C-alpha positions in Angstrom: -129.1 34.8 91.5 -127.3 37.8 92.8 -129.4 40.9 93.7 -128.9 43.6 91.1 -128.8 47.4 91.8 -128.2 50.5 89.8 -125.4 52.7 91.1 -126.0 56.4 90.9 -123.0 58.7 91.1 -124.3 62.2 92.2 -121.5 64.7 91.9 -122.9 67.9 93.5 -121.5 71.3 94.1 -120.4 70.7 97.7 -120.3 66.9 98.0 -120.1 63.7 96.2 -122.6 60.9 96.8 -123.2 57.4 95.7 -126.6 55.8 96.0 -127.6 52.2 95.1 -131.2 51.8 94.0 -133.4 48.7 93.6 -136.2 48.1 91.0 -138.8 49.9 93.2 -136.6 53.1 93.3 -135.7 52.5 97.0 -132.3 53.6 98.3 -130.4 50.4 99.3 -127.2 52.1 100.3 -125.8 55.6 100.3 -122.4 57.2 101.1 -121.6 60.9 100.9 -118.5 63.1 101.4 -118.0 66.9 101.1 -115.0 68.3 99.3 -113.2 71.7 99.3 -114.7 74.9 98.0 -111.9 77.2 96.6 -112.4 81.0 96.5 -109.3 82.6 94.9 -111.0 86.0 94.6 -114.3 87.7 95.3 -116.9 86.1 93.0 -114.6 83.3 91.9 -115.4 79.7 92.8 -113.2 76.6 91.9 -113.0 72.9 92.6 -110.0 70.5 92.3 -111.0 68.0 89.6 -108.8 65.3 91.1 -110.5 65.7 94.5 -113.9 65.5 92.7 -112.7 62.2 91.2 -111.2 60.7 94.3 -114.1 61.7 96.5 -116.7 60.3 94.0 -114.9 56.9 93.7 -114.4 56.8 97.5 -118.1 57.1 98.2 -118.9 54.5 95.4 -116.7 52.0 97.1 -118.1 52.9 100.5 -121.7 52.4 99.4 -120.9 49.0 98.0 -119.0 48.0 101.2 -122.0 49.0 103.4 -124.1 46.1 101.9 -121.2 43.8 100.9 -122.0 44.4 97.2 -119.5 43.5 94.5 -119.3 44.7 90.9 -121.5 41.7 90.0 -124.3 43.3 92.0 -124.2 46.5 89.9 -126.3 46.3 86.7 -125.2 49.7 85.5 -123.9 53.1 86.6 -125.7 56.4 86.1 -124.1 59.8 86.6 -125.6 63.1 87.5 -123.6 66.2 88.1 -123.3 69.9 88.9 -123.7 71.5 85.5 -121.7 74.1 83.6 -118.7 73.5 85.8 -115.7 73.4 83.4 -112.8 71.0 83.5 -109.8 71.0 81.1 -107.2 68.2 81.2 -104.2 66.8 79.3 -105.4 63.8 77.2 -102.0 62.0 77.7 -101.3 62.6 81.4 -104.9 62.9 82.6 -103.9 65.9 84.7 -106.1 69.0 84.8 -104.4 72.1 83.5 -106.3 74.3 86.0 -108.9 73.9 88.7 -112.5 73.3 87.6 -114.3 76.6 87.3 -117.6 76.2 89.1 -121.0 77.2 87.7 -121.3 79.8 90.5 -118.1 81.6 89.4 -118.6 85.1 87.9 -115.0 85.8 86.7 -116.1 86.0 83.0 -118.8 88.7 83.5 -116.8 91.3 81.5 -116.2 88.8 78.7 -119.9 88.2 78.5 -120.5 91.9 78.4 -118.2 92.2 75.4 -120.1 89.4 73.6 -123.4 91.2 74.3 -121.9 94.5 73.0 -121.1 92.7 69.7 -124.9 92.1 69.4 -124.5 88.3 69.7 -127.1 87.6 72.3 -130.0 86.8 69.9 -127.8 84.5 67.8 -126.5 82.6 70.9 -130.1 82.4 72.2 -131.5 81.0 69.0 -128.8 78.3 68.7 -128.2 77.3 72.3 -131.4 78.4 74.1 -129.3 80.2 76.6 -128.6 83.8 77.6 -125.0 85.0 77.4 -124.0 84.7 81.0 -120.9 83.7 83.1 -123.0 80.9 84.5 -122.4 78.7 81.4 -119.3 76.8 80.4 -118.2 78.5 77.2 -116.6 81.6 78.6 -115.1 79.6 81.5 -113.4 77.4 78.9 -112.2 80.4 77.0 -110.8 81.9 80.3 -108.8 78.7 81.0 -107.3 78.6 77.5 -106.3 82.2 77.8 -104.9 82.0 81.4 -103.6 78.5 82.2 -99.9 78.3 81.2 -99.5 76.8 77.7 -103.2 75.8 77.5 -104.0 77.7 74.3 -101.1 76.2 72.3 -101.7 72.7 73.7 -105.4 72.9 72.8 -104.6 73.8 69.2 -102.3 70.8 69.0 -105.1 68.5 70.2 -103.5 67.7 73.5 -106.2 69.0 75.8 -109.8 67.8 76.4 -112.8 69.7 77.8 -115.7 68.4 79.7 -118.4 69.2 82.2 -118.2 67.1 85.3 -120.0 64.0 83.9 -117.6 63.9 81.0 -114.6 64.1 83.3 -116.0 61.2 85.5 -116.8 59.0 82.5 -113.3 59.6 81.1 -111.7 58.7 84.4 -114.1 55.7 85.0 -113.2 54.2 81.6 -109.5 54.7 82.0 -109.5 57.5 79.3 -111.2 55.4 76.7 -114.5 57.3 76.4 -114.9 61.1 75.9 -118.6 61.9 75.7 -121.2 64.3 77.1 -124.9 63.7 77.2 -127.3 66.1 75.5 -128.6 67.7 78.7 -125.1 68.7 79.9 -124.0 69.7 76.4 -127.0 72.1 76.2 -125.6 74.0 79.3 -122.2 74.9 77.7 -123.4 77.8 75.5 -121.6 76.1 72.6 -124.2 73.4 71.6 -126.9 73.8 69.0 -130.0 72.3 70.7 -131.8 71.9 67.4 -129.1 70.1 65.4 -127.6 68.4 68.5 -124.1 69.4 67.4 -121.3 71.7 68.6 -121.9 75.1 66.8 -119.0 76.0 64.6 -119.8 79.7 64.5 -119.8 80.0 68.2 -116.6 78.0 68.5 -114.9 80.4 66.0 -116.2 83.4 67.9 -114.8 82.1 71.2 -111.6 80.7 69.6 -112.3 77.2 71.0 -110.8 74.2 69.1 -113.5 71.6 68.3 -111.0 68.8 68.8 -111.2 69.5 72.6 -114.9 68.8 72.8 -116.5 65.5 73.8 -118.9 63.5 71.5 -122.6 64.5 72.3 -124.7 61.4 73.0 -128.2 60.6 74.4 -128.7 60.6 78.1 -129.6 56.9 78.3 -127.3 54.5 76.5 -124.3 52.3 77.3 -121.3 54.5 77.0 -118.7 51.9 77.9 -117.5 49.9 80.9 -115.6 51.0 84.0 -111.9 50.1 84.3 -112.0 46.8 86.2 -109.5 48.1 88.8 -111.9 50.7 90.1 -114.8 48.6 91.3 -113.3 45.2 91.2 -114.5 44.4 87.7 -116.1 46.0 84.7 -119.5 47.7 85.1 -121.6 49.2 82.4 -121.9 53.0 82.4 -125.4 53.5 81.1 -126.7 57.1 81.6 -125.9 60.7 82.4 -127.8 63.9 82.9 -127.2 67.3 84.5 -128.5 67.4 88.0 -131.7 69.4 87.3 -132.7 67.5 84.2 -132.1 64.2 86.2 -134.4 65.5 88.9 -137.1 66.3 86.4 -136.7 62.7 85.1 -136.6 61.3 88.6 -139.9 63.1 89.4 -141.5 61.4 86.5 -142.3 64.7 84.8 -142.7 63.0 81.4 -145.6 65.1 80.0 -145.8 68.7 78.7 -146.5 71.2 81.5 -145.3 69.0 84.4 -142.8 70.9 86.6 -140.5 70.4 89.5 -138.4 72.6 91.8 -135.2 71.5 93.5 -134.1 73.3 96.6 -130.4 72.6 96.8 -127.3 74.8 96.9 -129.2 76.8 94.2 -132.9 76.6 93.3 -133.9 75.2 90.0 -137.4 74.9 88.4 -137.9 73.0 85.2 -141.0 72.4 83.2 -141.3 69.7 80.5 -142.1 71.4 77.1 -142.2 68.2 75.1 -140.4 67.5 71.8 -140.0 71.1 70.7 -138.0 73.8 72.4 -140.0 76.8 73.8 -138.1 80.1 73.9 -138.8 82.4 76.8 -139.8 86.0 76.8 -139.4 86.2 80.5 -135.7 85.5 81.3 -135.9 81.7 81.4 -133.6 79.5 79.4 -134.4 76.7 77.0 -132.6 73.5 77.6 -132.6 69.8 76.7 -134.2 67.7 79.4 -132.9 64.4 78.1 -132.3 62.3 75.0 -133.5 58.7 74.8 -132.8 56.9 71.5 -133.7 59.3 68.7 -136.1 61.4 70.8 -135.2 64.5 72.7 -137.3 66.1 75.4 -136.9 69.8 76.0 -137.5 72.0 79.1 -137.8 75.5 80.2 -135.6 76.3 83.2 -135.3 79.0 85.8 -132.1 79.0 87.8 -131.7 80.6 91.2 -128.0 80.7 92.1 -128.3 80.8 95.9 -131.1 78.9 97.6 -130.2 76.5 100.4 -126.7 78.0 100.3 -128.2 81.0 102.1 -128.9 78.8 105.2 -125.4 77.4 104.9 -124.1 81.0 105.0 -126.1 81.8 108.1 -124.6 78.7 109.7 -121.0 78.9 108.6 -120.2 82.6 108.1 -122.6 84.5 110.3 -123.1 81.7 112.8 -126.6 82.6 113.8 -127.8 78.9 113.7 -125.9 75.8 114.6 -127.3 73.5 111.9 -129.6 73.8 108.9 -132.3 71.7 110.5 -132.8 74.4 113.2 -134.0 76.9 110.5 -137.6 75.6 110.6 -137.8 75.9 114.4 -136.4 79.4 114.3 -138.7 80.5 111.5 -141.7 79.2 113.5 -140.5 81.0 116.6 -141.8 84.3 115.1 -145.1 85.3 113.4 -143.4 86.9 110.5 -140.1 88.5 109.4 -140.9 91.8 111.1 -140.5 93.4 107.7 -137.1 91.9 107.0 -136.2 90.7 103.4 -133.2 88.6 102.6 -131.9 88.9 99.0 -129.2 86.1 98.6 -127.5 87.6 95.6 -124.0 86.5 96.7 -123.0 85.6 93.1 -125.4 87.8 91.3 -129.0 87.0 90.4 -130.1 84.3 88.0 -133.5 84.0 86.4 -135.5 86.0 85.7 -133.2 89.0 86.5 -129.8 87.8 85.1 -127.7 90.4 86.8 -124.2 89.2 87.6 -123.6 92.5 89.4 -126.4 92.2 91.9 -125.2 91.5 95.5 -126.7 90.1 98.6 -128.6 92.3 101.2 -130.7 92.0 104.3 -133.2 94.9 104.2 -135.8 96.2 106.5 -133.8 95.8 109.7 -135.0 97.4 112.9 -133.9 97.1 116.5 -136.7 94.5 117.0 -135.3 92.2 114.3 -133.4 89.2 115.6 -131.8 86.0 114.3 -135.2 84.2 114.0 -136.5 87.0 111.7 -133.4 86.8 109.6 -133.5 83.0 109.3 -137.2 83.1 108.4 -136.5 85.8 105.8 -133.8 83.5 104.3 -136.3 80.7 104.0 -138.9 82.9 102.5 -136.4 84.2 100.0 -136.1 80.7 98.6 -139.9 80.7 98.1 -140.0 84.2 96.6 -137.3 83.3 94.1 -139.3 80.2 93.1 -142.4 82.3 92.7 -140.6 84.6 90.3 -139.7 81.5 88.2 -143.3 80.1 88.3 -144.8 83.4 87.1 -142.3 83.6 84.2 -142.8 79.9 83.3 -146.6 80.0 83.2 -146.5 83.0 80.9 -144.0 81.3 78.6 -145.9 78.0 78.1 -149.3 79.8 78.0 -150.9 78.0 80.8 -150.9 77.7 84.6 -148.7 75.0 86.0 -150.9 72.8 88.2 -148.6 69.9 89.1 -145.7 71.3 91.2 -143.4 68.7 92.6 -140.5 69.5 94.9 -137.3 67.8 95.9 -133.7 68.5 97.2 -132.3 68.8 100.7 -134.3 71.8 101.8 -137.6 70.3 100.8 -137.7 68.5 104.2 -138.5 71.9 105.7 -142.3 72.0 106.2 -142.3 75.7 106.9 -140.6 76.4 103.6 -143.1 74.4 101.6 -146.1 75.8 103.5 -144.9 79.3 102.7 -144.2 78.2 99.1 -147.8 77.0 98.7 -149.1 80.2 100.2 -147.0 82.6 98.1 -147.7 80.7 94.8 -151.4 80.0 95.8 -151.2 76.4 94.6 -150.6 73.0 96.0 -147.0 71.7 96.5 -146.3 68.0 96.3 -143.4 66.3 98.1 -142.6 62.7 97.1 -141.3 60.1 99.5 -138.0 60.2 97.8 -136.7 63.8 97.7 -133.3 62.8 96.3 -134.7 62.7 92.8 -131.5 63.9 91.2 -129.6 60.7 91.9 -132.8 58.7 91.2 -133.2 60.2 87.8 -129.6 59.3 86.8 -130.3 55.7 88.0 -133.5 55.5 85.9 -131.6 56.7 82.8 -128.9 54.1 83.3 -131.4 51.4 84.2 -133.4 52.1 81.0 -130.3 51.6 78.9 -129.4 48.4 80.7 -133.0 47.0 80.5 -133.4 47.1 84.3 -136.6 49.1 83.8 -138.7 48.6 80.7 -139.9 52.1 80.0 -141.0 55.4 81.5 -144.4 53.9 82.6 -142.5 51.4 84.6 -140.5 54.2 86.2 -143.6 56.4 86.8 -145.2 53.6 88.8 -142.4 54.1 91.4 -143.3 57.7 92.2 -145.0 58.0 95.6 -146.5 61.1 97.3 -145.4 61.8 100.9 -147.2 65.1 101.6 -149.3 67.8 100.0 -149.0 71.4 101.1 -152.1 73.5 100.5 -152.2 77.4 100.3 -154.1 79.3 103.1 -152.8 82.9 102.8 -155.2 85.8 102.0 -154.7 87.4 98.6 -154.1 90.9 100.0 -151.3 89.6 102.3 -149.7 87.6 99.4 -149.7 90.7 97.2 -148.2 92.9 100.0 -145.4 90.4 100.6 -144.5 90.1 96.9 -144.5 93.8 96.4 -142.0 94.2 99.3 -139.8 91.4 97.8 -139.7 92.9 94.3 -138.8 96.3 95.7 -136.0 94.8 97.8 -134.6 92.9 94.8 -134.7 96.1 92.7 -132.4 97.8 95.2 -129.7 95.1 94.9 -129.4 95.2 91.1 -126.1 96.4 89.7 -124.6 96.9 93.1 -121.1 95.7 92.1 -121.0 98.2 89.3 -121.7 101.2 91.5 
């Protein structure tokens, strides 16, 4: 018998990856490639959808070639993706009408302000679980329809299709036969009613978005169709999809109420499982769908930090004070503290719990004694401070202290970061052996649909702890540092509107 694997396509903000997993949740093969980031104006971020597609398929074929796998070795494909990023394409030609507008893009801030002035925020929140913010897909889609040549007319004629990135990849993989979105991604568009699991007609009318453009909402774990045989050498079942952060929550086996994870990636994202009913935040968090399996939907509360690991990339690529991200830990440990320096990475505004698209980045507290080690340490500490803000809000919203805090994502390999995280939150931090839980979660969802794994208990048995980080900071020091952080944040708010 041929060995069988699950293929996970992990379409991230800066790169596309493909990972092949076995039944124990081990990575058998992996390929990754970065793609272009396009910045037409300050605060605008775009991707080329065709480059996303070609890069993603390129790494899929590469991962198979590395172990001489064929389509017969692939039981099913799961997809996880950068969320909220908006693609619009011609249903006949398959060509995008405009670049994908990325989740980080702030071009629709004024439009969001107009919606808020109409008094619509409470209604949007009640239906979608989201705040009105440029982060989400709806206003990006409206912008494309209003600004791409001929798009508005074509959309009304039924010639255009909309999708978040998993929708775009499934459509391309199936040769244009399947136009669907899973519940987790649909819940990030600001057009989807998370209680009825349908596109909200009232919101679509308000934004003048034709319903005929929208994909069919479906569960996160089911067989959507098969890939075009020409792509991978034969047809392969496509069996699951989830937005990257919901996939990470699933991959971390956070299947019970109150279990939380934080992903340190380009951004930082904390999610807590709230069970079968949505919990609405009073502290600036958003309510989202975690996943749908069969007739059951699991909900989550989420706090989104727009810039987390990307701050280290900025220090490397733009300021050039470190040669590679791996050096950041050594540099942070080269000094006892930040010498009073705070780094607020509000390059694209601030997400939860502040939700200020007009905040801008700053490095505060500089003196002649501050050097690149202090600034690098401050950037790492900022990742932990932002996570602490989310943890505080989340605990209040669910009415209990979160005790199981699991971490993943590229920056979670940094022991200094996780030591400081445990200190500033005053709770243990658990790092699993597999920190790439985003792609693993997508594999699990696809594997469940294909019968590769029996159930969530089967999946949970794969979770293995690599290291626990315990807090050791004195209470007075913790409170002093947090006071300084919140004051520094306060001074960046609204900067772009001054």
